[in-house]
PDB file of the backbone (N, CA, C, O) and the ligand in Angstrom, with CONECT records:
HET     ZN  A 101       1
ATOM      1  N   MET A   1      41.104 195.350  44.643  1.00  0.00           N
ATOM      2  CA  MET A   1      39.740 195.010  44.954  1.00  0.00           C
ATOM      3  C   MET A   1      39.300 195.603  46.317  1.00  0.00           C
ATOM      4  O   MET A   1      39.950 195.381  47.338  1.00  0.00           O
ATOM      5  N   SER A   2      38.219 196.336  46.305  1.00  0.00           N
ATOM      6  CA  SER A   2      37.790 196.949  47.564  1.00  0.00           C
ATOM      7  C   SER A   2      36.243 196.908  47.585  1.00  0.00           C
ATOM      8  O   SER A   2      35.590 196.656  46.573  1.00  0.00           O
ATOM      9  N   TYR A   3      35.693 197.168  48.790  1.00  0.00           N
ATOM     10  CA  TYR A   3      34.283 197.123  49.028  1.00  0.00           C
ATOM     11  C   TYR A   3      33.802 198.471  49.529  1.00  0.00           C
ATOM     12  O   TYR A   3      34.608 199.311  49.929  1.00  0.00           O
ATOM     13  N   ARG A   4      32.485 198.685  49.510  1.00  0.00           N
ATOM     14  CA  ARG A   4      31.911 199.936  49.984  1.00  0.00           C
ATOM     15  C   ARG A   4      31.177 199.708  51.336  1.00  0.00           C
ATOM     16  O   ARG A   4      30.505 198.694  51.526  1.00  0.00           O
ATOM     17  N   CYS A   5      31.322 200.650  52.235  1.00  0.00           N
ATOM     18  CA  CYS A   5      30.610 200.596  53.477  1.00  0.00           C
ATOM     19  C   CYS A   5      29.109 200.812  53.273  1.00  0.00           C
ATOM     20  O   CYS A   5      28.739 201.791  52.625  1.00  0.00           O
ATOM     21  N   PRO A   6      28.225 199.954  53.789  1.00  0.00           N
ATOM     22  CA  PRO A   6      26.770 200.122  53.568  1.00  0.00           C
ATOM     23  C   PRO A   6      26.247 201.295  54.369  1.00  0.00           C
ATOM     24  O   PRO A   6      25.137 201.748  54.092  1.00  0.00           O
ATOM     25  N   VAL A   7      26.956 201.802  55.317  1.00  0.00           N
ATOM     26  CA  VAL A   7      26.470 202.922  56.140  1.00  0.00           C
ATOM     27  C   VAL A   7      26.866 204.269  55.526  1.00  0.00           C
ATOM     28  O   VAL A   7      26.004 205.115  55.287  1.00  0.00           O
ATOM     29  N   CYS A   8      28.181 204.475  55.265  1.00  0.00           N
ATOM     30  CA  CYS A   8      28.667 205.767  54.800  1.00  0.00           C
ATOM     31  C   CYS A   8      29.148 205.730  53.344  1.00  0.00           C
ATOM     32  O   CYS A   8      29.409 206.789  52.771  1.00  0.00           O
ATOM     33  N   GLY A   9      29.273 204.567  52.736  1.00  0.00           N
ATOM     34  CA  GLY A   9      29.723 204.490  51.361  1.00  0.00           C
ATOM     35  C   GLY A   9      31.237 204.565  51.251  1.00  0.00           C
ATOM     36  O   GLY A   9      31.759 204.573  50.137  1.00  0.00           O
ATOM     37  N   GLY A  10      31.953 204.620  52.346  1.00  0.00           N
ATOM     38  CA  GLY A  10      33.396 204.679  52.308  1.00  0.00           C
ATOM     39  C   GLY A  10      34.026 203.377  51.797  1.00  0.00           C
ATOM     40  O   GLY A  10      33.416 202.309  51.850  1.00  0.00           O
ATOM     41  N   VAL A  11      35.273 203.500  51.298  1.00  0.00           N
ATOM     42  CA  VAL A  11      35.952 202.338  50.770  1.00  0.00           C
ATOM     43  C   VAL A  11      36.507 201.443  51.890  1.00  0.00           C
ATOM     44  O   VAL A  11      37.140 201.935  52.824  1.00  0.00           O
ATOM     45  N   ILE A  12      36.270 200.152  51.791  1.00  0.00           N
ATOM     46  CA  ILE A  12      36.770 199.190  52.757  1.00  0.00           C
ATOM     47  C   ILE A  12      37.733 198.205  52.061  1.00  0.00           C
ATOM     48  O   ILE A  12      37.371 197.542  51.088  1.00  0.00           O
ATOM     49  N   ALA A  13      38.928 198.133  52.571  1.00  0.00           N
ATOM     50  CA  ALA A  13      39.917 197.293  51.928  1.00  0.00           C
ATOM     51  C   ALA A  13      39.549 195.812  51.960  1.00  0.00           C
ATOM     52  O   ALA A  13      38.824 195.362  52.847  1.00  0.00           O
ATOM     53  N   ASN A  14      40.046 195.079  51.006  1.00  0.00           N
ATOM     54  CA  ASN A  14      39.770 193.670  50.871  1.00  0.00           C
ATOM     55  C   ASN A  14      40.189 192.846  52.087  1.00  0.00           C
ATOM     56  O   ASN A  14      39.479 191.923  52.486  1.00  0.00           O
ATOM     57  N   TRP A  15      41.338 193.176  52.677  1.00  0.00           N
ATOM     58  CA  TRP A  15      41.878 192.432  53.793  1.00  0.00           C
ATOM     59  C   TRP A  15      40.972 192.544  55.043  1.00  0.00           C
ATOM     60  O   TRP A  15      40.927 191.643  55.880  1.00  0.00           O
ATOM     61  N   LEU A  16      40.240 193.706  55.138  1.00  0.00           N
ATOM     62  CA  LEU A  16      39.330 193.871  56.272  1.00  0.00           C
ATOM     63  C   LEU A  16      38.152 192.936  56.195  1.00  0.00           C
ATOM     64  O   LEU A  16      37.682 192.408  57.202  1.00  0.00           O
ATOM     65  N   VAL A  17      37.680 192.739  54.969  1.00  0.00           N
ATOM     66  CA  VAL A  17      36.483 191.900  54.761  1.00  0.00           C
ATOM     67  C   VAL A  17      36.752 190.421  55.096  1.00  0.00           C
ATOM     68  O   VAL A  17      35.817 189.653  55.326  1.00  0.00           O
ATOM     69  N   LYS A  18      38.051 190.026  55.121  1.00  0.00           N
ATOM     70  CA  LYS A  18      38.427 188.660  55.450  1.00  0.00           C
ATOM     71  C   LYS A  18      38.104 188.333  56.918  1.00  0.00           C
ATOM     72  O   LYS A  18      37.920 187.173  57.288  1.00  0.00           O
ATOM     73  N   LYS A  19      38.041 189.397  57.744  1.00  0.00           N
ATOM     74  CA  LYS A  19      37.649 189.135  59.167  1.00  0.00           C
ATOM     75  C   LYS A  19      36.113 188.959  59.286  1.00  0.00           C
ATOM     76  O   LYS A  19      35.342 189.418  58.443  1.00  0.00           O
ATOM     77  N   GLU A  20      35.720 188.278  60.365  1.00  0.00           N
ATOM     78  CA  GLU A  20      34.287 188.042  60.546  1.00  0.00           C
ATOM     79  C   GLU A  20      33.566 189.381  60.924  1.00  0.00           C
ATOM     80  O   GLU A  20      32.498 189.691  60.397  1.00  0.00           O
ATOM     81  N   HIS A  21      34.156 190.114  61.802  1.00  0.00           N
ATOM     82  CA  HIS A  21      33.599 191.440  62.167  1.00  0.00           C
ATOM     83  C   HIS A  21      34.694 192.496  62.029  1.00  0.00           C
ATOM     84  O   HIS A  21      35.845 192.265  62.399  1.00  0.00           O
ATOM     85  N   PHE A  22      34.342 193.587  61.523  1.00  0.00           N
ATOM     86  CA  PHE A  22      35.354 194.665  61.296  1.00  0.00           C
ATOM     87  C   PHE A  22      34.696 196.015  61.355  1.00  0.00           C
ATOM     88  O   PHE A  22      33.474 196.131  61.253  1.00  0.00           O
ATOM     89  N   GLU A  23      35.533 197.070  61.524  1.00  0.00           N
ATOM     90  CA  GLU A  23      34.960 198.391  61.599  1.00  0.00           C
ATOM     91  C   GLU A  23      35.278 199.134  60.293  1.00  0.00           C
ATOM     92  O   GLU A  23      36.324 198.951  59.669  1.00  0.00           O
ATOM     93  N   CYS A  24      34.315 199.978  59.923  1.00  0.00           N
ATOM     94  CA  CYS A  24      34.556 200.861  58.726  1.00  0.00           C
ATOM     95  C   CYS A  24      35.651 201.855  59.140  1.00  0.00           C
ATOM     96  O   CYS A  24      35.557 202.460  60.208  1.00  0.00           O
ATOM     97  N   PRO A  25      36.673 202.027  58.318  1.00  0.00           N
ATOM     98  CA  PRO A  25      37.746 202.986  58.679  1.00  0.00           C
ATOM     99  C   PRO A  25      37.231 204.457  58.668  1.00  0.00           C
ATOM    100  O   PRO A  25      37.840 205.322  59.298  1.00  0.00           O
ATOM    101  N   ASP A  26      36.144 204.730  57.973  1.00  0.00           N
ATOM    102  CA  ASP A  26      35.640 206.081  57.914  1.00  0.00           C
ATOM    103  C   ASP A  26      34.673 206.454  59.044  1.00  0.00           C
ATOM    104  O   ASP A  26      34.903 207.398  59.800  1.00  0.00           O
ATOM    105  N   CYS A  27      33.541 205.650  59.135  1.00  0.00           N
ATOM    106  CA  CYS A  27      32.506 205.978  60.110  1.00  0.00           C
ATOM    107  C   CYS A  27      32.562 205.105  61.338  1.00  0.00           C
ATOM    108  O   CYS A  27      31.786 205.316  62.270  1.00  0.00           O
ATOM    109  N   GLU A  28      33.464 204.119  61.372  1.00  0.00           N
ATOM    110  CA  GLU A  28      33.611 203.226  62.525  1.00  0.00           C
ATOM    111  C   GLU A  28      32.413 202.385  62.896  1.00  0.00           C
ATOM    112  O   GLU A  28      32.290 201.930  64.033  1.00  0.00           O
ATOM    113  N   SER A  29      31.529 202.177  61.934  1.00  0.00           N
ATOM    114  CA  SER A  29      30.414 201.263  62.130  1.00  0.00           C
ATOM    115  C   SER A  29      30.924 199.884  62.210  1.00  0.00           C
ATOM    116  O   SER A  29      31.858 199.538  61.486  1.00  0.00           O
ATOM    117  N   LEU A  30      30.336 199.026  63.095  1.00  0.00           N
ATOM    118  CA  LEU A  30      30.708 197.628  63.156  1.00  0.00           C
ATOM    119  C   LEU A  30      30.013 196.874  62.001  1.00  0.00           C
ATOM    120  O   LEU A  30      28.789 196.878  61.879  1.00  0.00           O
ATOM    121  N   LEU A  31      30.811 196.254  61.195  1.00  0.00           N
ATOM    122  CA  LEU A  31      30.244 195.600  59.987  1.00  0.00           C
ATOM    123  C   LEU A  31      30.526 194.104  60.004  1.00  0.00           C
ATOM    124  O   LEU A  31      31.408 193.629  60.719  1.00  0.00           O
ATOM    125  N   THR A  32      29.763 193.376  59.207  1.00  0.00           N
ATOM    126  CA  THR A  32      29.980 191.954  59.028  1.00  0.00           C
ATOM    127  C   THR A  32      29.731 191.608  57.579  1.00  0.00           C
ATOM    128  O   THR A  32      29.005 192.320  56.885  1.00  0.00           O
ATOM    129  N   SER A  33      30.326 190.520  57.110  1.00  0.00           N
ATOM    130  CA  SER A  33      30.071 190.115  55.699  1.00  0.00           C
ATOM    131  C   SER A  33      29.605 188.684  55.633  1.00  0.00           C
ATOM    132  O   SER A  33      29.761 187.927  56.591  1.00  0.00           O
ATOM    133  N   ASN A  34      29.027 188.304  54.494  1.00  0.00           N
ATOM    134  CA  ASN A  34      28.575 186.899  54.296  1.00  0.00           C
ATOM    135  C   ASN A  34      29.690 186.100  53.667  1.00  0.00           C
ATOM    136  O   ASN A  34      29.412 185.143  52.944  1.00  0.00           O
ATOM    137  N   ARG A  35      30.963 186.455  53.914  1.00  0.00           N
ATOM    138  CA  ARG A  35      32.108 185.837  53.303  1.00  0.00           C
ATOM    139  C   ARG A  35      32.165 184.281  53.503  1.00  0.00           C
ATOM    140  O   ARG A  35      32.387 183.545  52.542  1.00  0.00           O
ATOM    141  N   GLN A  36      31.973 183.821  54.696  1.00  0.00           N
ATOM    142  CA  GLN A  36      32.059 182.349  54.989  1.00  0.00           C
ATOM    143  C   GLN A  36      31.078 181.576  54.100  1.00  0.00           C
ATOM    144  O   GLN A  36      31.429 180.558  53.503  1.00  0.00           O
ATOM    145  N   LYS A  37      29.833 182.085  54.027  1.00  0.00           N
ATOM    146  CA  LYS A  37      28.792 181.407  53.286  1.00  0.00           C
ATOM    147  C   LYS A  37      29.154 181.449  51.776  1.00  0.00           C
ATOM    148  O   LYS A  37      29.048 180.443  51.075  1.00  0.00           O
ATOM    149  N   VAL A  38      29.577 182.625  51.302  1.00  0.00           N
ATOM    150  CA  VAL A  38      29.871 182.816  49.857  1.00  0.00           C
ATOM    151  C   VAL A  38      31.091 181.914  49.478  1.00  0.00           C
ATOM    152  O   VAL A  38      31.143 181.316  48.403  1.00  0.00           O
ATOM    153  N   LEU A  39      32.036 181.856  50.398  1.00  0.00           N
ATOM    154  CA  LEU A  39      33.252 181.037  50.137  1.00  0.00           C
ATOM    155  C   LEU A  39      32.863 179.584  49.872  1.00  0.00           C
ATOM    156  O   LEU A  39      33.364 178.956  48.940  1.00  0.00           O
ATOM    157  N   LYS A  40      31.959 179.057  50.707  1.00  0.00           N
ATOM    158  CA  LYS A  40      31.469 177.652  50.531  1.00  0.00           C
ATOM    159  C   LYS A  40      30.712 177.503  49.210  1.00  0.00           C
ATOM    160  O   LYS A  40      30.888 176.527  48.481  1.00  0.00           O
ATOM    161  N   GLN A  41      29.846 178.517  48.916  1.00  0.00           N
ATOM    162  CA  GLN A  41      29.058 178.492  47.696  1.00  0.00           C
ATOM    163  C   GLN A  41      29.958 178.508  46.468  1.00  0.00           C
ATOM    164  O   GLN A  41      29.689 177.811  45.490  1.00  0.00           O
ATOM    165  N   SER A  42      31.029 179.305  46.516  1.00  0.00           N
ATOM    166  CA  SER A  42      31.922 179.429  45.371  1.00  0.00           C
ATOM    167  C   SER A  42      32.648 178.112  45.135  1.00  0.00           C
ATOM    168  O   SER A  42      32.940 177.773  43.988  1.00  0.00           O
ATOM    169  N   LEU A  43      32.946 177.366  46.189  1.00  0.00           N
ATOM    170  CA  LEU A  43      33.566 176.081  46.063  1.00  0.00           C
ATOM    171  C   LEU A  43      32.628 175.101  45.377  1.00  0.00           C
ATOM    172  O   LEU A  43      33.055 174.275  44.570  1.00  0.00           O
ATOM    173  N   VAL A  44      31.322 175.206  45.712  1.00  0.00           N
ATOM    174  CA  VAL A  44      30.327 174.327  45.047  1.00  0.00           C
ATOM    175  C   VAL A  44      30.201 174.722  43.591  1.00  0.00           C
ATOM    176  O   VAL A  44      30.066 173.855  42.727  1.00  0.00           O
ATOM    177  N   VAL A  45      30.245 176.031  43.297  1.00  0.00           N
ATOM    178  CA  VAL A  45      30.192 176.520  41.878  1.00  0.00           C
ATOM    179  C   VAL A  45      31.410 175.923  41.125  1.00  0.00           C
ATOM    180  O   VAL A  45      31.261 175.429  40.008  1.00  0.00           O
ATOM    181  N   ALA A  46      32.578 175.971  41.722  1.00  0.00           N
ATOM    182  CA  ALA A  46      33.783 175.459  41.066  1.00  0.00           C
ATOM    183  C   ALA A  46      33.619 173.957  40.778  1.00  0.00           C
ATOM    184  O   ALA A  46      33.923 173.500  39.676  1.00  0.00           O
ATOM    185  N   MET A  47      33.146 173.207  41.754  1.00  0.00           N
ATOM    186  CA  MET A  47      32.971 171.742  41.554  1.00  0.00           C
ATOM    187  C   MET A  47      31.995 171.447  40.423  1.00  0.00           C
ATOM    188  O   MET A  47      32.241 170.577  39.588  1.00  0.00           O
ATOM    189  N   ILE A  48      30.879 172.184  40.405  1.00  0.00           N
ATOM    190  CA  ILE A  48      29.845 171.952  39.364  1.00  0.00           C
ATOM    191  C   ILE A  48      30.437 172.246  37.970  1.00  0.00           C
ATOM    192  O   ILE A  48      30.283 171.451  37.043  1.00  0.00           O
ATOM    193  N   VAL A  49      31.113 173.399  37.839  1.00  0.00           N
ATOM    194  CA  VAL A  49      31.720 173.771  36.575  1.00  0.00           C
ATOM    195  C   VAL A  49      32.734 172.734  36.126  1.00  0.00           C
ATOM    196  O   VAL A  49      32.768 172.335  34.962  1.00  0.00           O
ATOM    197  N   TRP A  50      33.565 172.301  37.079  1.00  0.00           N
ATOM    198  CA  TRP A  50      34.548 171.310  36.757  1.00  0.00           C
ATOM    199  C   TRP A  50      33.952 169.986  36.296  1.00  0.00           C
ATOM    200  O   TRP A  50      34.438 169.377  35.343  1.00  0.00           O
ATOM    201  N   LEU A  51      32.916 169.552  36.965  1.00  0.00           N
ATOM    202  CA  LEU A  51      32.161 168.310  36.589  1.00  0.00           C
ATOM    203  C   LEU A  51      31.520 168.478  35.210  1.00  0.00           C
ATOM    204  O   LEU A  51      31.544 167.537  34.417  1.00  0.00           O
ATOM    205  N   LEU A  52      30.953 169.638  34.899  1.00  0.00           N
ATOM    206  CA  LEU A  52      30.312 169.855  33.600  1.00  0.00           C
ATOM    207  C   LEU A  52      31.371 169.816  32.523  1.00  0.00           C
ATOM    208  O   LEU A  52      31.121 169.266  31.450  1.00  0.00           O
ATOM    209  N   ILE A  53      32.535 170.371  32.759  1.00  0.00           N
ATOM    210  CA  ILE A  53      33.614 170.326  31.759  1.00  0.00           C
ATOM    211  C   ILE A  53      34.077 168.905  31.551  1.00  0.00           C
ATOM    212  O   ILE A  53      34.275 168.478  30.413  1.00  0.00           O
ATOM    213  N   LEU A  54      34.255 168.156  32.643  1.00  0.00           N
ATOM    214  CA  LEU A  54      34.643 166.741  32.565  1.00  0.00           C
ATOM    215  C   LEU A  54      33.670 165.923  31.717  1.00  0.00           C
ATOM    216  O   LEU A  54      34.067 165.196  30.807  1.00  0.00           O
ATOM    217  N   ILE A  55      32.372 166.067  32.048  1.00  0.00           N
ATOM    218  CA  ILE A  55      31.348 165.341  31.271  1.00  0.00           C
ATOM    219  C   ILE A  55      31.272 165.789  29.850  1.00  0.00           C
ATOM    220  O   ILE A  55      31.134 164.974  28.938  1.00  0.00           O
ATOM    221  N   GLY A  56      31.364 167.119  29.643  1.00  0.00           N
ATOM    222  CA  GLY A  56      31.293 167.710  28.270  1.00  0.00           C
ATOM    223  C   GLY A  56      32.452 167.213  27.402  1.00  0.00           C
ATOM    224  O   GLY A  56      32.250 166.814  26.255  1.00  0.00           O
ATOM    225  N   VAL A  57      33.645 167.241  27.949  1.00  0.00           N
ATOM    226  CA  VAL A  57      34.833 166.790  27.149  1.00  0.00           C
ATOM    227  C   VAL A  57      34.730 165.287  26.857  1.00  0.00           C
ATOM    228  O   VAL A  57      35.060 164.833  25.761  1.00  0.00           O
ATOM    229  N   GLN A  58      34.267 164.526  27.853  1.00  0.00           N
ATOM    230  CA  GLN A  58      34.141 163.094  27.647  1.00  0.00           C
ATOM    231  C   GLN A  58      33.116 162.809  26.582  1.00  0.00           C
ATOM    232  O   GLN A  58      33.282 161.886  25.785  1.00  0.00           O
ATOM    233  N   HIS A  59      32.063 163.586  26.559  1.00  0.00           N
ATOM    234  CA  HIS A  59      31.002 163.408  25.581  1.00  0.00           C
ATOM    235  C   HIS A  59      31.538 163.603  24.157  1.00  0.00           C
ATOM    236  O   HIS A  59      31.217 162.841  23.245  1.00  0.00           O
ATOM    237  N   TYR A  60      32.368 164.652  23.993  1.00  0.00           N
ATOM    238  CA  TYR A  60      32.866 165.005  22.650  1.00  0.00           C
ATOM    239  C   TYR A  60      34.064 164.134  22.219  1.00  0.00           C
ATOM    240  O   TYR A  60      34.216 163.800  21.044  1.00  0.00           O
ATOM    241  N   SER A  61      34.904 163.779  23.197  1.00  0.00           N
ATOM    242  CA  SER A  61      36.104 163.045  22.864  1.00  0.00           C
ATOM    243  C   SER A  61      35.878 161.489  22.924  1.00  0.00           C
ATOM    244  O   SER A  61      36.570 160.709  22.271  1.00  0.00           O
ATOM    245  N   GLY A  62      34.923 161.120  23.704  1.00  0.00           N
ATOM    246  CA  GLY A  62      34.632 159.669  23.915  1.00  0.00           C
ATOM    247  C   GLY A  62      35.651 158.972  24.811  1.00  0.00           C
ATOM    248  O   GLY A  62      35.624 157.749  24.949  1.00  0.00           O
ATOM    249  N   SER A  63      36.556 159.754  25.425  1.00  0.00           N
ATOM    250  CA  SER A  63      37.602 159.111  26.231  1.00  0.00           C
ATOM    251  C   SER A  63      37.600 159.754  27.653  1.00  0.00           C
ATOM    252  O   SER A  63      37.702 160.974  27.782  1.00  0.00           O
ATOM    253  N   TRP A  64      37.486 158.935  28.684  1.00  0.00           N
ATOM    254  CA  TRP A  64      37.520 159.495  30.053  1.00  0.00           C
ATOM    255  C   TRP A  64      38.911 159.916  30.440  1.00  0.00           C
ATOM    256  O   TRP A  64      39.074 160.836  31.242  1.00  0.00           O
ATOM    257  N   GLY A  65      39.941 159.258  29.882  1.00  0.00           N
ATOM    258  CA  GLY A  65      41.329 159.665  30.168  1.00  0.00           C
ATOM    259  C   GLY A  65      41.615 161.036  29.649  1.00  0.00           C
ATOM    260  O   GLY A  65      42.163 161.869  30.371  1.00  0.00           O
ATOM    261  N   TYR A  66      41.248 161.306  28.372  1.00  0.00           N
ATOM    262  CA  TYR A  66      41.466 162.591  27.716  1.00  0.00           C
ATOM    263  C   TYR A  66      40.642 163.646  28.501  1.00  0.00           C
ATOM    264  O   TYR A  66      41.143 164.726  28.813  1.00  0.00           O
ATOM    265  N   ALA A  67      39.368 163.308  28.813  1.00  0.00           N
ATOM    266  CA  ALA A  67      38.482 164.244  29.565  1.00  0.00           C
ATOM    267  C   ALA A  67      39.099 164.598  30.912  1.00  0.00           C
ATOM    268  O   ALA A  67      39.028 165.748  31.343  1.00  0.00           O
ATOM    269  N   ALA A  68      39.703 163.618  31.579  1.00  0.00           N
ATOM    270  CA  ALA A  68      40.302 163.900  32.887  1.00  0.00           C
ATOM    271  C   ALA A  68      41.458 164.829  32.760  1.00  0.00           C
ATOM    272  O   ALA A  68      41.595 165.740  33.577  1.00  0.00           O
ATOM    273  N   VAL A  69      42.316 164.648  31.760  1.00  0.00           N
ATOM    274  CA  VAL A  69      43.488 165.530  31.566  1.00  0.00           C
ATOM    275  C   VAL A  69      43.024 166.956  31.247  1.00  0.00           C
ATOM    276  O   VAL A  69      43.515 167.918  31.838  1.00  0.00           O
ATOM    277  N   VAL A  70      42.062 167.089  30.295  1.00  0.00           N
ATOM    278  CA  VAL A  70      41.620 168.432  29.903  1.00  0.00           C
ATOM    279  C   VAL A  70      40.921 169.093  31.068  1.00  0.00           C
ATOM    280  O   VAL A  70      41.165 170.271  31.329  1.00  0.00           O
ATOM    281  N   SER A  71      40.049 168.374  31.791  1.00  0.00           N
ATOM    282  CA  SER A  71      39.302 169.024  32.872  1.00  0.00           C
ATOM    283  C   SER A  71      40.185 169.397  34.028  1.00  0.00           C
ATOM    284  O   SER A  71      39.911 170.372  34.727  1.00  0.00           O
ATOM    285  N   ILE A  72      41.251 168.635  34.250  1.00  0.00           N
ATOM    286  CA  ILE A  72      42.165 168.964  35.362  1.00  0.00           C
ATOM    287  C   ILE A  72      42.956 170.241  34.960  1.00  0.00           C
ATOM    288  O   ILE A  72      43.122 171.154  35.770  1.00  0.00           O
ATOM    289  N   GLU A  73      43.428 170.283  33.723  1.00  0.00           N
ATOM    290  CA  GLU A  73      44.244 171.448  33.291  1.00  0.00           C
ATOM    291  C   GLU A  73      43.356 172.649  33.018  1.00  0.00           C
ATOM    292  O   GLU A  73      43.393 173.593  33.807  1.00  0.00           O
ATOM    293  N   ALA A  74      42.570 172.679  31.966  1.00  0.00           N
ATOM    294  CA  ALA A  74      41.783 173.798  31.574  1.00  0.00           C
ATOM    295  C   ALA A  74      40.576 174.026  32.534  1.00  0.00           C
ATOM    296  O   ALA A  74      40.281 175.153  32.931  1.00  0.00           O
ATOM    297  N   GLY A  75      39.917 172.941  32.875  1.00  0.00           N
ATOM    298  CA  GLY A  75      38.744 173.006  33.773  1.00  0.00           C
ATOM    299  C   GLY A  75      39.074 173.543  35.143  1.00  0.00           C
ATOM    300  O   GLY A  75      38.295 174.282  35.745  1.00  0.00           O
ATOM    301  N   GLY A  76      40.249 173.157  35.634  1.00  0.00           N
ATOM    302  CA  GLY A  76      40.675 173.646  36.955  1.00  0.00           C
ATOM    303  C   GLY A  76      40.821 175.121  36.998  1.00  0.00           C
ATOM    304  O   GLY A  76      40.368 175.789  37.927  1.00  0.00           O
ATOM    305  N   ILE A  77      41.481 175.646  35.945  1.00  0.00           N
ATOM    306  CA  ILE A  77      41.664 177.100  35.844  1.00  0.00           C
ATOM    307  C   ILE A  77      40.373 177.849  35.664  1.00  0.00           C
ATOM    308  O   ILE A  77      40.114 178.848  36.335  1.00  0.00           O
ATOM    309  N   LEU A  78      39.542 177.340  34.723  1.00  0.00           N
ATOM    310  CA  LEU A  78      38.302 177.956  34.402  1.00  0.00           C
ATOM    311  C   LEU A  78      37.351 177.951  35.626  1.00  0.00           C
ATOM    312  O   LEU A  78      36.708 178.959  35.919  1.00  0.00           O
ATOM    313  N   SER A  79      37.274 176.842  36.308  1.00  0.00           N
ATOM    314  CA  SER A  79      36.326 176.768  37.450  1.00  0.00           C
ATOM    315  C   SER A  79      36.833 177.653  38.598  1.00  0.00           C
ATOM    316  O   SER A  79      36.039 178.242  39.332  1.00  0.00           O
ATOM    317  N   ALA A  80      38.178 177.740  38.745  1.00  0.00           N
ATOM    318  CA  ALA A  80      38.706 178.604  39.820  1.00  0.00           C
ATOM    319  C   ALA A  80      38.395 180.063  39.496  1.00  0.00           C
ATOM    320  O   ALA A  80      38.079 180.837  40.399  1.00  0.00           O
ATOM    321  N   MET A  81      38.482 180.455  38.206  1.00  0.00           N
ATOM    322  CA  MET A  81      38.169 181.793  37.818  1.00  0.00           C
ATOM    323  C   MET A  81      36.679 182.149  38.028  1.00  0.00           C
ATOM    324  O   MET A  81      36.332 183.235  38.491  1.00  0.00           O
ATOM    325  N   LEU A  82      35.833 181.192  37.669  1.00  0.00           N
ATOM    326  CA  LEU A  82      34.413 181.434  37.864  1.00  0.00           C
ATOM    327  C   LEU A  82      34.012 181.484  39.347  1.00  0.00           C
ATOM    328  O   LEU A  82      33.144 182.253  39.761  1.00  0.00           O
ATOM    329  N   ALA A  83      34.675 180.642  40.107  1.00  0.00           N
ATOM    330  CA  ALA A  83      34.443 180.639  41.578  1.00  0.00           C
ATOM    331  C   ALA A  83      34.839 181.989  42.169  1.00  0.00           C
ATOM    332  O   ALA A  83      34.128 182.550  43.003  1.00  0.00           O
ATOM    333  N   ALA A  84      36.011 182.511  41.711  1.00  0.00           N
ATOM    334  CA  ALA A  84      36.499 183.839  42.217  1.00  0.00           C
ATOM    335  C   ALA A  84      35.527 184.908  41.778  1.00  0.00           C
ATOM    336  O   ALA A  84      35.218 185.810  42.558  1.00  0.00           O
ATOM    337  N   LEU A  85      35.030 184.837  40.542  1.00  0.00           N
ATOM    338  CA  LEU A  85      34.071 185.840  40.062  1.00  0.00           C
ATOM    339  C   LEU A  85      32.785 185.758  40.881  1.00  0.00           C
ATOM    340  O   LEU A  85      32.260 186.791  41.295  1.00  0.00           O
ATOM    341  N   TYR A  86      32.281 184.588  41.116  1.00  0.00           N
ATOM    342  CA  TYR A  86      31.066 184.397  41.916  1.00  0.00           C
ATOM    343  C   TYR A  86      31.237 185.028  43.310  1.00  0.00           C
ATOM    344  O   TYR A  86      30.395 185.766  43.824  1.00  0.00           O
ATOM    345  N   TYR A  87      32.402 184.671  43.872  1.00  0.00           N
ATOM    346  CA  TYR A  87      32.729 185.161  45.235  1.00  0.00           C
ATOM    347  C   TYR A  87      32.673 186.691  45.261  1.00  0.00           C
ATOM    348  O   TYR A  87      32.087 187.285  46.167  1.00  0.00           O
ATOM    349  N   ARG A  88      33.298 187.327  44.242  1.00  0.00           N
ATOM    350  CA  ARG A  88      33.404 188.788  44.177  1.00  0.00           C
ATOM    351  C   ARG A  88      32.030 189.426  43.990  1.00  0.00           C
ATOM    352  O   ARG A  88      31.763 190.487  44.554  1.00  0.00           O
ATOM    353  N   LEU A  89      31.147 188.790  43.199  1.00  0.00           N
ATOM    354  CA  LEU A  89      29.858 189.380  42.869  1.00  0.00           C
ATOM    355  C   LEU A  89      28.848 189.182  43.952  1.00  0.00           C
ATOM    356  O   LEU A  89      27.968 190.026  44.122  1.00  0.00           O
ATOM    357  N   VAL A  90      28.931 188.089  44.706  1.00  0.00           N
ATOM    358  CA  VAL A  90      27.859 187.736  45.658  1.00  0.00           C
ATOM    359  C   VAL A  90      28.178 188.285  47.020  1.00  0.00           C
ATOM    360  O   VAL A  90      27.259 188.459  47.820  1.00  0.00           O
ATOM    361  N   ILE A  91      29.419 188.568  47.335  1.00  0.00           N
ATOM    362  CA  ILE A  91      29.744 188.975  48.732  1.00  0.00           C
ATOM    363  C   ILE A  91      29.035 190.312  49.078  1.00  0.00           C
ATOM    364  O   ILE A  91      28.991 191.231  48.260  1.00  0.00           O
ATOM    365  N   ARG A  92      28.491 190.394  50.292  1.00  0.00           N
ATOM    366  CA  ARG A  92      27.746 191.606  50.738  1.00  0.00           C
ATOM    367  C   ARG A  92      28.229 191.956  52.117  1.00  0.00           C
ATOM    368  O   ARG A  92      28.515 191.085  52.939  1.00  0.00           O
ATOM    369  N   LEU A  93      28.318 193.270  52.365  1.00  0.00           N
ATOM    370  CA  LEU A  93      28.634 193.733  53.705  1.00  0.00           C
ATOM    371  C   LEU A  93      27.372 194.277  54.324  1.00  0.00           C
ATOM    372  O   LEU A  93      26.536 194.851  53.626  1.00  0.00           O
ATOM    373  N   LYS A  94      27.218 194.105  55.640  1.00  0.00           N
ATOM    374  CA  LYS A  94      26.089 194.690  56.323  1.00  0.00           C
ATOM    375  C   LYS A  94      26.495 195.115  57.719  1.00  0.00           C
ATOM    376  O   LYS A  94      27.540 194.715  58.232  1.00  0.00           O
ATOM    377  N   ARG A  95      25.644 195.937  58.324  1.00  0.00           N
ATOM    378  CA  ARG A  95      25.942 196.474  59.623  1.00  0.00           C
ATOM    379  C   ARG A  95      25.666 195.380  60.685  1.00  0.00           C
ATOM    380  O   ARG A  95      24.595 194.774  60.696  1.00  0.00           O
ATOM    381  N   ALA A  96      26.632 195.147  61.557  1.00  0.00           N
ATOM    382  CA  ALA A  96      26.467 194.149  62.607  1.00  0.00           C
ATOM    383  C   ALA A  96      25.524 194.684  63.688  1.00  0.00           C
ATOM    384  O   ALA A  96      25.571 195.866  64.030  1.00  0.00           O
ATOM    385  N   VAL A  97      24.692 193.833  64.209  1.00  0.00           N
ATOM    386  CA  VAL A  97      23.743 194.317  65.230  1.00  0.00           C
ATOM    387  C   VAL A  97      24.208 194.022  66.675  1.00  0.00           C
ATOM    388  O   VAL A  97      23.514 194.371  67.630  1.00  0.00           O
TER     389      VAL A  97
HETATM  390 ZN    ZN A 101      31.363 203.591  56.912  1.00  0.00          ZN2+
END
């Protein structure tokens, strides 16, 4: 997984984006990302997906116990995957001022 520099289009490694401010390895522009904000949003996405699965399974099975087991096992994996996908799609790099 890698990102593109908004200034020169060069490839930026994933581990660099984890820092708050970082330099492009090609053009040395000082860059920043919206990672902190997106990380929080992806956690909210995961919680909403998990709750929807919990409520959905309870609705079809009629049992809160069964719904809890299914949502913890399958729902946990699914919501984590969707959160990771959201994180990957929404993250943006920009030039620091
Ligand atoms: Zn660059």
